[in-house]
LUMTOR-241428 format. One record per residue (C-alpha): residue number from 1; residue in one letter; y, x, z. Coordinates in nm, 2 decimals, m for minus. Layout:
num, residuo, north, east, up
NUM, a, Y, X, Z
...
This chain:
num, residuo, north, east, up
1, x, 4.58, m9.38, 6.79
2, x, 4.46, m9.40, 6.43
3, x, 4.64, m9.29, 6.11
4, x, 4.55, m9.30, 5.75
5, x, 4.70, m9.07, 5.48
6, x, 4.65, m9.06, 5.11
7, x, 4.54, m8.76, 4.91
8, x, 4.40, m8.68, 4.57
9, x, 4.09, m8.49, 4.47
10, x, 4.01, m8.34, 4.13
11, x, 3.69, m8.43, 3.95
12, x, 3.69, m8.25, 3.62
13, x, 4.02, m8.35, 3.45
14, x, 4.07, m8.67, 3.65
15, x, 4.21, m8.73, 4.00
16, x, 4.05, m8.97, 4.24
17, x, 4.20, m9.09, 4.57
18, x, 4.08, m8.97, 4.90
19, x, 4.17, m9.12, 5.24
20, x, 4.23, m8.87, 5.52
21, x, 4.18, m9.06, 5.84
22, x, 4.27, m8.92, 6.18
23, x, 4.19, m9.06, 6.53
24, x, 4.34, m8.92, 6.85
25, x, 4.17, m9.03, 7.17
26, x, 4.08, m8.92, 7.52
27, x, 3.79, m8.69, 7.56
28, x, 3.70, m8.32, 7.53
29, x, 3.99, m8.16, 7.35
30, x, 3.91, m8.03, 7.00
31, x, 3.91, m8.10, 6.63
32, x, 3.62, m8.25, 6.44
33, x, 3.62, m8.28, 6.06
34, x, 3.36, m8.51, 5.92
35, x, 3.25, m8.59, 5.57
36, x, 3.09, m8.41, 5.28
37, x, 3.30, m8.10, 5.30
38, x, 3.29, m7.74, 5.17
39, x, 3.36, m7.45, 5.40
40, x, 3.72, m7.41, 5.29
41, x, 3.79, m7.77, 5.38
42, x, 3.63, m7.73, 5.72
43, x, 3.85, m7.42, 5.77
44, x, 4.15, m7.64, 5.73
45, x, 4.11, m7.72, 6.10
46, x, 4.23, m7.37, 6.20
47, x, 4.51, m7.36, 5.94
48, x, 4.65, m7.70, 6.03
49, x, 4.63, m7.64, 6.41
50, x, 4.80, m7.30, 6.38
51, x, 5.07, m7.43, 6.15
52, x, 5.15, m7.72, 6.38
53, x, 5.17, m7.49, 6.67
54, x, 5.41, m7.25, 6.48
55, x, 5.61, m7.56, 6.40
56, x, 5.72, m7.56, 6.76
57, x, 5.55, m7.89, 6.85
58, x, 5.36, m7.91, 7.18
59, x, 5.09, m8.17, 7.13
60, x, 4.89, m8.29, 7.43
61, x, 4.52, m8.18, 7.42
62, x, 4.32, m8.47, 7.28
63, x, 4.00, m8.53, 7.09
64, x, 4.10, m8.53, 6.72
65, x, 3.85, m8.67, 6.47
66, x, 3.94, m8.64, 6.10
67, x, 3.74, m8.81, 5.83
68, x, 3.78, m8.76, 5.46
69, x, 3.67, m9.07, 5.27
70, x, 3.47, m9.15, 5.05
71, x, 3.21, m8.95, 5.24
72, x, 2.96, m8.93, 4.94
73, x, 3.19, m8.71, 4.73
74, x, 3.19, m8.34, 4.81
75, x, 3.54, m8.22, 4.89
76, x, 3.63, m7.86, 4.79
77, x, 3.94, m7.66, 4.78
78, x, 4.25, m7.62, 5.01
79, x, 4.45, m7.91, 4.87
80, x, 4.38, m8.14, 5.17
81, x, 4.56, m7.92, 5.43
82, x, 4.90, m8.10, 5.40
83, x, 4.74, m8.44, 5.41
84, x, 4.53, m8.35, 5.72
85, x, 4.84, m8.22, 5.89
86, x, 5.03, m8.54, 5.81
87, x, 4.74, m8.75, 5.94
88, x, 4.72, m8.56, 6.27
89, x, 5.10, m8.58, 6.33
90, x, 5.10, m8.95, 6.24
91, x, 4.81, m9.02, 6.47
92, x, 5.00, m8.84, 6.75
93, x, 5.30, m9.06, 6.69
94, x, 5.52, m8.78, 6.56
95, x, 5.56, m8.95, 6.22
96, x, 5.62, m9.32, 6.18
97, x, 5.35, m9.49, 5.99
98, x, 5.59, m9.68, 5.76
99, x, 5.74, m9.35, 5.64
100, x, 5.41, m9.22, 5.51
101, x, 5.28, m9.55, 5.37
102, x, 5.22, m9.54, 4.99
103, x, 5.28, m9.16, 4.98
104, x, 5.03, m8.89, 4.87
105, x, 5.02, m8.55, 5.03
106, x, 4.89, m8.25, 4.84
107, x, 4.91, m7.88, 4.92
108, x, 4.77, m7.58, 5.11
109, x, 4.91, m7.47, 5.44
110, x, 4.97, m7.11, 5.55
111, x, 4.95, m7.02, 5.92
112, x, 5.33, m7.01, 5.93
113, x, 5.35, m7.36, 5.80
114, x, 5.45, m7.27, 5.45
115, x, 5.32, m7.51, 5.18
116, x, 5.14, m7.34, 4.89
117, x, 5.06, m7.46, 4.54
118, x, 4.72, m7.58, 4.43
119, x, 4.55, m7.62, 4.09
120, x, 4.52, m7.95, 3.90
121, x, 4.84, m8.11, 4.03
122, x, 4.94, m8.24, 3.69
123, x, 4.61, m8.44, 3.65
124, x, 4.63, m8.56, 4.01
125, x, 4.99, m8.67, 3.98
126, x, 4.90, m8.87, 3.67
127, x, 4.61, m9.03, 3.85
128, x, 4.83, m9.10, 4.16
129, x, 5.08, m9.29, 3.95
130, x, 4.79, m9.49, 3.79
131, x, 4.66, m9.59, 4.13
132, x, 5.00, m9.73, 4.23
133, x, 5.12, m9.47, 4.48
134, x, 5.50, m9.44, 4.50
135, x, 5.56, m9.09, 4.61
136, x, 5.40, m8.74, 4.63
137, x, 5.48, m8.47, 4.88
138, x, 5.39, m8.13, 4.73
139, x, 5.49, m7.77, 4.72
140, x, 5.78, m7.61, 4.54
141, x, 5.53, m7.42, 4.32
142, x, 5.38, m7.75, 4.18
143, x, 5.68, m7.98, 4.17
144, x, 5.81, m7.89, 3.82
145, x, 5.45, m7.92, 3.68
146, x, 5.41, m8.27, 3.83
147, x, 5.76, m8.37, 3.71
148, x, 5.62, m8.42, 3.36
149, x, 5.46, m8.74, 3.49
150, x, 5.71, m9.02, 3.49
151, x, 5.70, m9.33, 3.72
152, x, 5.63, m9.16, 4.05
153, x, 5.86, m9.00, 4.30
154, x, 5.82, m8.63, 4.40
155, x, 5.93, m8.48, 4.72
156, x, 5.94, m8.10, 4.73
157, x, 5.84, m7.95, 5.07
158, x, 5.86, m7.57, 5.12
159, x, 5.71, m7.58, 5.47
160, x, 5.57, m7.81, 5.73
161, x, 5.90, m7.81, 5.92
162, x, 6.10, m7.94, 5.63
163, x, 5.85, m8.22, 5.58
164, x, 5.86, m8.30, 5.95
165, x, 6.24, m8.32, 5.95
166, x, 6.22, m8.58, 5.66
167, x, 5.95, m8.79, 5.81
168, x, 6.10, m8.80, 6.16
169, x, 6.44, m8.90, 6.02
170, x, 6.63, m8.58, 6.10
171, x, 6.71, m8.53, 5.73
172, x, 6.69, m8.78, 5.45
173, x, 6.40, m8.78, 5.21
174, x, 6.53, m8.64, 4.88
175, x, 6.32, m8.69, 4.57
176, x, 6.31, m8.42, 4.31
177, x, 6.54, m8.48, 4.01
178, x, 6.36, m8.42, 3.69
179, x, 6.53, m8.19, 3.44
180, x, 6.43, m7.92, 3.20
181, x, 6.06, m7.97, 3.25
182, x, 6.08, m8.30, 3.05
183, x, 5.81, m8.30, 2.78
184, x, 6.06, m8.40, 2.51
185, x, 6.27, m8.09, 2.57
186, x, 6.05, m7.83, 2.41
187, x, 6.05, m7.59, 2.13
188, x, 5.69, m7.57, 2.01
189, x, 5.76, m7.38, 1.69
190, x, 5.94, m7.06, 1.83
191, x, 5.70, m6.77, 1.80
192, x, 5.74, m6.39, 1.79
193, x, 5.51, m6.36, 1.49
194, x, 5.57, m6.50, 1.14
195, x, 5.37, m6.52, 0.82
196, x, 5.65, m6.35, 0.63
197, x, 5.54, m6.02, 0.80
198, x, 5.21, m6.03, 0.60
199, x, 5.23, m5.85, 0.27
200, x, 4.95, m5.92, 0.01
201, x, 4.63, m6.10, 0.10
202, x, 4.72, m6.42, m0.09
203, x, 4.36, m6.55, m0.05
204, x, 4.37, m6.52, 0.33
205, x, 4.72, m6.68, 0.35
206, x, 4.60, m6.98, 0.13
207, x, 4.27, m7.01, 0.33
208, x, 4.47, m7.02, 0.66
209, x, 4.71, m7.28, 0.52
210, x, 4.42, m7.51, 0.41
211, x, 4.23, m7.46, 0.74
212, x, 4.53, m7.55, 0.95
213, x, 4.62, m7.85, 0.73
214, x, 4.28, m8.01, 0.77
215, x, 4.17, m7.86, 1.10
216, x, 3.89, m7.68, 0.93
217, x, 3.70, m7.39, 1.10
218, x, 3.76, m7.06, 0.93
219, x, 3.57, m6.73, 0.90
220, x, 3.75, m6.42, 0.77
221, x, 3.54, m6.14, 0.63
222, x, 3.67, m5.80, 0.53
223, x, 3.70, m5.43, 0.61
224, x, 3.87, m5.31, 0.92
225, x, 4.25, m5.30, 0.89
226, x, 4.27, m5.55, 0.61
227, x, 4.48, m5.81, 0.81
228, x, 4.22, m6.05, 0.93
229, x, 4.35, m6.05, 1.29
230, x, 4.71, m6.05, 1.18
231, x, 4.66, m6.37, 0.98
232, x, 4.46, m6.54, 1.26
233, x, 4.73, m6.46, 1.52
234, x, 5.00, m6.62, 1.30
235, x, 4.81, m6.94, 1.24
236, x, 4.96, m7.12, 1.54
237, x, 5.30, m7.06, 1.39
238, x, 5.22, m7.29, 1.09
239, x, 5.07, m7.57, 1.30
240, x, 5.28, m7.87, 1.37
241, x, 5.46, m7.88, 1.71
242, x, 5.28, m8.04, 2.00
243, x, 5.35, m8.42, 2.04
244, x, 5.44, m8.52, 2.40
245, x, 5.10, m8.68, 2.46
246, x, 4.92, m8.36, 2.34
247, x, 5.15, m8.15, 2.56
248, x, 5.05, m8.34, 2.87
249, x, 4.67, m8.34, 2.78
250, x, 4.67, m7.96, 2.71
251, x, 4.88, m7.89, 3.02
252, x, 4.63, m8.08, 3.24
253, x, 4.35, m7.84, 3.13
254, x, 4.57, m7.54, 3.21
255, x, 4.67, m7.70, 3.54
256, x, 4.30, m7.74, 3.64
257, x, 4.24, m7.38, 3.55
258, x, 4.54, m7.28, 3.76
259, x, 4.72, m7.12, 3.46
260, x, 5.05, m7.30, 3.49
261, x, 5.34, m7.14, 3.68
262, x, 5.67, m7.26, 3.82
263, x, 5.85, m7.09, 3.53
264, x, 5.61, m7.23, 3.27
265, x, 5.52, m7.57, 3.41
266, x, 5.39, m7.71, 3.08
267, x, 5.22, m7.57, 2.77
268, x, 5.47, m7.63, 2.50
269, x, 5.31, m7.42, 2.22
270, x, 4.98, m7.44, 2.05
271, x, 4.72, m7.24, 2.24
272, x, 4.58, m6.92, 2.10
273, x, 4.28, m6.79, 2.29
274, x, 4.12, m6.47, 2.19
275, x, 3.84, m6.37, 2.43
276, x, 3.66, m6.04, 2.40
277, x, 3.33, m6.04, 2.21
278, x, 3.14, m5.96, 2.53
279, x, 3.23, m6.30, 2.68
280, x, 2.95, m6.48, 2.86
281, x, 2.84, m6.83, 2.77
282, x, 2.97, m6.96, 3.10
283, x, 3.31, m6.81, 3.05
284, x, 3.32, m6.96, 2.70
285, x, 3.21, m7.31, 2.79
286, x, 3.32, m7.33, 3.15
287, x, 3.13, m7.35, 3.47
288, x, 3.10, m7.24, 3.83
289, x, 2.99, m7.42, 4.14
290, x, 3.30, m7.63, 4.11
291, x, 3.32, m7.64, 3.72
292, x, 3.64, m7.51, 3.56
293, x, 3.73, m7.52, 3.19
294, x, 3.63, m7.23, 2.98
295, x, 3.79, m7.07, 2.67
296, x, 3.66, m7.35, 2.45
297, x, 3.86, m7.61, 2.65
298, x, 4.16, m7.39, 2.70
299, x, 4.19, m7.36, 2.32
300, x, 4.21, m7.74, 2.28
301, x, 4.49, m7.83, 2.04
302, x, 4.51, m7.48, 1.91
303, x, 4.31, m7.18, 1.79
304, x, 4.00, m7.02, 1.94
305, x, 3.98, m6.68, 1.78
306, x, 3.66, m6.48, 1.79
307, x, 3.70, m6.13, 1.66
308, x, 3.39, m5.92, 1.58
309, x, 3.18, m6.23, 1.56
310, x, 2.84, m6.06, 1.50
311, x, 2.90, m5.85, 1.81
312, x, 2.89, m6.15, 2.04
313, x, 2.58, m6.24, 2.23
314, x, 2.35, m6.49, 2.06
315, x, 2.37, m6.73, 2.36
316, x, 2.75, m6.73, 2.35
317, x, 2.76, m6.80, 1.98
318, x, 2.52, m7.08, 2.00
319, x, 2.72, m7.23, 2.29
320, x, 2.98, m7.32, 2.02
321, x, 2.75, m7.55, 1.82
322, x, 2.77, m7.87, 2.03
323, x, 3.14, m7.85, 2.11
324, x, 3.22, m7.80, 1.74
325, x, 3.05, m8.13, 1.66
326, x, 3.13, m8.34, 1.96
327, x, 3.47, m8.21, 2.04
328, x, 3.39, m8.20, 2.41
329, x, 3.20, m7.99, 2.67
330, x, 2.98, m8.15, 2.93
331, x, 2.89, m7.93, 3.24
332, x, 2.62, m8.08, 3.46
333, x, 2.59, m7.98, 3.83
334, x, 2.40, m8.13, 4.12
335, x, 2.71, m8.32, 4.24
336, x, 2.77, m8.47, 3.90
337, x, 2.87, m8.41, 3.53
338, x, 3.21, m8.29, 3.43
339, x, 3.35, m8.34, 3.08
340, x, 3.62, m8.13, 2.93
341, x, 3.78, m8.17, 2.59
342, x, 3.70, m7.92, 2.31
343, x, 3.94, m8.02, 2.03
344, x, 3.99, m7.66, 1.91
345, x, 4.00, m7.50, 1.57
346, x, 3.76, m7.21, 1.54
347, x, 3.88, m6.90, 1.36
348, x, 3.65, m6.60, 1.35
349, x, 3.67, m6.26, 1.19
350, x, 3.41, m5.99, 1.11
351, x, 3.34, m5.68, 0.91
352, x, 3.09, m5.72, 0.62
353, x, 2.86, m5.46, 0.77
354, x, 2.85, m5.23, 1.08
355, x, 3.06, m4.96, 0.92
356, x, 3.29, m5.22, 0.76
357, x, 3.31, m5.09, 0.40
358, x, 3.06, m5.31, 0.22
359, x, 3.07, m5.40, m0.07
360, x, 3.23, m5.07, m0.15
361, x, 2.90, m4.88, m0.20
362, x, 3.10, m4.55, m0.25
363, x, 3.20, m4.56, 0.12
364, x, 2.94, m4.79, 0.28
365, x, 2.66, m4.59, 0.45
366, x, 2.46, m4.90, 0.57
367, x, 2.12, m4.96, 0.42
368, x, 2.04, m5.31, 0.29
369, x, 1.82, m5.37, 0.60
370, x, 2.11, m5.27, 0.82
371, x, 2.34, m5.51, 0.65
372, x, 2.08, m5.79, 0.66
373, x, 2.02, m5.73, 1.03
374, x, 2.40, m5.73, 1.10
375, x, 2.47, m6.05, 0.91
376, x, 2.16, m6.21, 1.05
377, x, 2.31, m6.22, 1.40
378, x, 2.50, m6.53, 1.29
379, x, 2.27, m6.83, 1.26
380, x, 2.27, m7.08, 0.98
381, x, 2.35, m7.38, 1.21
382, x, 2.67, m7.20, 1.32
383, x, 2.76, m7.10, 0.97
384, x, 2.71, m7.46, 0.86
385, x, 2.98, m7.56, 1.10
386, x, 3.24, m7.33, 0.94
387, x, 3.41, m7.50, 0.65
388, x, 3.59, m7.21, 0.50
389, x, 3.48, m6.85, 0.45
390, x, 3.75, m6.62, 0.30
391, x, 3.71, m6.26, 0.20
392, x, 3.99, m6.01, 0.27
393, x, 4.04, m5.74, 0.01
394, x, 4.12, m5.38, 0.11
395, x, 4.50, m5.33, 0.14
396, x, 4.68, m5.12, m0.12
397, x, 4.96, m4.87, m0.06
398, x, 5.22, m5.09, m0.22
399, x, 5.13, m5.38, 0.02
400, x, 5.15, m5.15, 0.33
401, x, 5.47, m4.97, 0.23
402, x, 5.64, m5.25, 0.05
403, x, 5.88, m5.51, 0.18
404, x, 5.79, m5.83, 0.00
405, x, 5.96, m6.17, m0.01
406, x, 5.69, m6.36, 0.16
407, x, 5.69, m6.72, 0.26
408, x, 5.79, m6.78, 0.62
409, x, 5.59, m6.98, 0.87
410, x, 5.86, m7.25, 0.87
411, x, 5.81, m7.31, 0.49
412, x, 5.43, m7.32, 0.52
413, x, 5.45, m7.55, 0.83
414, x, 5.68, m7.79, 0.64
415, x, 5.41, m7.83, 0.37
416, x, 5.14, m7.88, 0.63
417, x, 5.34, m8.14, 0.82
418, x, 5.39, m8.34, 0.50
419, x, 5.01, m8.33, 0.43
420, x, 4.93, m8.41, 0.79
421, x, 5.15, m8.73, 0.77
422, x, 4.95, m8.83, 0.46
423, x, 4.63, m8.78, 0.66
424, x, 4.75, m8.98, 0.96
425, x, 4.84, m9.27, 0.74
426, x, 4.50, m9.26, 0.57
427, x, 4.31, m9.26, 0.90
428, x, 4.53, m9.50, 1.08
429, x, 4.31, m9.70, 1.33
430, x, 4.00, m9.49, 1.28
431, x, 4.05, m9.26, 1.58
432, x, 4.08, m8.94, 1.37
433, x, 4.39, m8.75, 1.26
434, x, 4.27, m8.47, 1.02
435, x, 4.03, m8.43, 0.73
436, x, 3.82, m8.18, 0.93
437, x, 3.73, m8.46, 1.18
438, x, 3.58, m8.69, 0.92
439, x, 3.23, m8.82, 0.96
440, x, 2.98, m8.90, 0.68
441, x, 3.11, m9.26, 0.64
442, x, 3.47, m9.13, 0.62
443, x, 3.37, m8.88, 0.35
444, x, 3.21, m9.14, 0.14
445, x, 3.52, m9.36, 0.17
446, x, 3.80, m9.12, 0.13
447, x, 3.65, m8.84, m0.09
448, x, 3.53, m9.04, m0.38
449, x, 3.49, m8.85, m0.70
450, x, 3.54, m8.94, m1.07
451, x, 3.27, m8.89, m1.33
452, x, 3.37, m8.54, m1.43
453, x, 3.41, m8.43, m1.07
454, x, 3.07, m8.58, m0.98
455, x, 2.90, m8.39, m1.26
456, x, 3.07, m8.07, m1.14
457, x, 2.95, m8.12, m0.78
458, x, 2.60, m8.19, m0.90
459, x, 2.58, m7.86, m1.07
460, x, 2.73, m7.68, m0.77
461, x, 2.49, m7.86, m0.53
462, x, 2.18, m7.75, m0.73
463, x, 2.31, m7.40, m0.80
464, x, 2.40, m7.32, m0.44
465, x, 2.13, m7.54, m0.28
466, x, 2.38, m7.69, m0.05
467, x, 2.27, m7.88, 0.26
468, x, 2.40, m8.23, 0.32
469, x, 2.63, m8.10, 0.59
470, x, 2.78, m7.83, 0.36
471, x, 2.82, m8.08, 0.07
472, x, 3.03, m8.30, 0.30
473, x, 3.23, m8.00, 0.42
474, x, 3.31, m7.90, 0.06
475, x, 3.44, m8.25, 0.00
476, x, 3.65, m8.24, 0.32
477, x, 3.81, m7.91, 0.22
478, x, 3.88, m8.04, m0.13
479, x, 4.04, m8.35, 0.02
480, x, 4.27, m8.12, 0.22
481, x, 4.36, m7.91, m0.09
482, x, 4.45, m8.23, m0.27
483, x, 4.67, m8.34, 0.02
484, x, 4.86, m8.01, 0.01
485, x, 4.92, m8.08, m0.36
486, x, 5.04, m8.43, m0.29
487, x, 4.75, m8.58, m0.49
488, x, 4.56, m8.89, m0.38
489, x, 4.27, m8.81, m0.61
490, x, 4.05, m8.50, m0.57
491, x, 4.04, m8.30, m0.89
492, x, 3.83, m8.02, m1.04
493, x, 4.09, m7.77, m0.91
494, x, 4.06, m7.88, m0.55
495, x, 3.68, m7.88, m0.57
496, x, 3.67, m7.54, m0.73
497, x, 3.88, m7.40, m0.44
498, x, 3.65, m7.56, m0.18
499, x, 3.34, m7.42, m0.36
500, x, 3.49, m7.07, m0.38
501, x, 3.49, m7.06, 0.00
502, x, 3.12, m7.15, 0.00
503, x, 3.05, m6.88, m0.26
504, x, 3.19, m6.62, m0.03
505, x, 2.94, m6.73, 0.23
506, x, 2.65, m6.72, m0.02
507, x, 2.77, m6.37, m0.14
508, x, 2.69, m6.23, 0.20
509, x, 2.43, m6.46, 0.35
510, x, 2.25, m6.59, 0.04
511, x, 1.96, m6.35, 0.08
512, x, 1.98, m6.32, 0.46
513, x, 1.94, m6.68, 0.58
C-alpha cells in the first residue's frame, strides 16, 4: 500500500514542501530510505521503527520503502521523523488517508515516541499556510511559536501515541487555541535599563538619540569607564516598539537559529547583540555546512554592539562592510546560496589608545606610533560606513555621586517616534523608512540646502577633504537632526552638529588614514 505525507523543509529563512512517500509491499522485510539525505535523516529509520514498536503496535514484517521528494534537494535535520512515522502507519493502513490529507507533520521522535521540538518552525508554518495546507501536527515545544501565524490550524502532539489516537478516531482532533502568543499582545518598550540612570555625558546622549532616530551607525570613543557601554545598552530602550510584521520577521531568524523557547515564543523587544571581540567572521556573518544566521542577522531590527572595536580581528571587521551597505548577508555553499537579512544598526565603542587615556597626555603612556598603530586597525572603508563618531569625556565626581534629573527613555522615545513618523511620510512608496537608509538619489531630493548652507558645506568639504560617501552621510545626519527639531529645512545648526561628528573622527584618524 502506498501513502503520501506532507512535511516542510527549511532553506535559509524560507520553508519548502517535501513529500514523504511510503510504500509497503511483500519482499525481504526492512526499511529503505531513498533520496538526497544527510546521515541524521537516514538514522530516522531506527528512531521511527523503535518509536512505533514502543507504541504497542505489532506491524507485520514487510518491505518498507520511504522516499523524500524532491530528490534533488539535500534533506538535513531531524524534523522529518514525525512525517516518516505518519507515512509508514498510513501505508500500513493504521491511519485513514482522508485524516492526513492536507496536513503537515513536523517534529523529531524519541525512541519512546515522544515528539520533540525542531528549529525554524515559525518560518515553516508561514510557508505551509502559503502553500495552502490546512493543518500542522507539531510538538508542544513549537506550538506557541507557530501560533503567531494565522490562517492555519495547529495540532499539538506530545507523543506518537496521542497522535495515533487522534488519527484513528479514538480521540477527537483538537486544534490549538491561540492566546497570549498573539503578536498584537506585546510590550516592546519594557526594559530593565533606562536613560535616566545616566548622569552627565550630554554629547553621548544626544549622539545616541540622533543615531536611533535616523538608524545611523555610531562609534563611541573615550576612556574606560566613561559610560560608552552604558549608553549603548540603553539605546534599544529609546527605539520604537516592534511592529507586528517586524516581530514576525525577527522571530523567524531566531526560530531558524533555535533561540526561541516555549516561554518566549516570539521576539517582542528590539534585539541587542553584543558578541565578544574575539568573534570569528563565520560567527558574525553566519555559516556552517547547513548555514545558520550569525550575529549580524540576529541583530536585525535592533543593535549590534561591538565593544573594543580595534581588538577585533581584521577579517571579522571587514565582514561588516557589505552587510552595512546591502542590508543582507549571502552565504554560498555547494548546495546553494542562503540569504539572511542584516537590517541592524551598528554601535561600536573603543578606547582612544591602548591604555585608554589619550588625549590626556599627563596620564597616557602610549607613544604616537603606538596610538597610530592602534587606531590604524580600523580601516577607512569601515569608518566611512559609520555616520556618527562621538567622544566621551572623562566622568567627574559630581556626575558619579550625584542624582540628577535626567530624561527618561520614554521621553526620548516619544521624540524619536514623532520624528520617525515624519520620515515614514517623506519616504512613502520608496521602500525605505529612515534617513540612514537613503541612497544618493534620495539625498539629492530630500536634503537640499539653501545658499548659505551650501556655502557652509563647501568650506567644510574642502577643509576636511570629505569623500562623496562622507558628504552624503553628513547630509543624512543633518536631515535627522532637523527632523528631531521638527524642521523641514536643514539649517546651519543641523549641519554644524553633523559636521561635529565628522570632526571627532578627523581628530583621531586624520593623520592615521
